[in-house]
C-alpha positions, -999 to +999 in steps of 0.1 A: -056+325-204-064+348-174-100+352-166-106+387-157-145+389-151-160+381-117-197+374-112-213+387-078-246+376-068-264+388-035-296+396-020-296+430-005-320+448+020-300+480+024-297+509+000-262+507-022-250+510-057-233+488-084-199+495-085-186+518-113-173+498-142-196+465-140-202+450-173-232+433-171-260+433-142-294+424-134-316+434-104-350+418-094-372+428-066-380+396-049-395+413-020-430+426-013-425+466-015-416+488-043-380+497-046-361+524-065-333+516-089-314+543-108-343+567-098-372+545-111-398+523-092-392+487-093-422+467-082-424+436-065-415+406-090-401+431-115-364+428-129-341+453-146-312+443-167-280+461-179-266+442-208-229+443-219-225+473-240-188+469-249-175+490-218-183+494-183-212+513-170-212+541-145-225+535-111-261+526-105-279+534-072-307+514-054-327+520-025-345+488-012-371+508+008-380+479+032-378+451+003-351+428-010-334+431-042-316+399-057-286+414-077-263+396-100-235+417-116-204+409-136-173+431-130 
């Protein structure tokens, strides 16, 4: 049986995006400043999840704004 999904985990400090077609993701602000994820503020210590919904997501952008985001995504 082939395994198709790949788990990617990283701490990021620069703006970016979750790749189009990801299946599951979570983003936690592990820094000390507010970040912006998908156009919404993410305060320090807060996390946001994108659960499996049966098909891939569109891209999700994030702006670290001087903080660190811990990102886990399954593609």
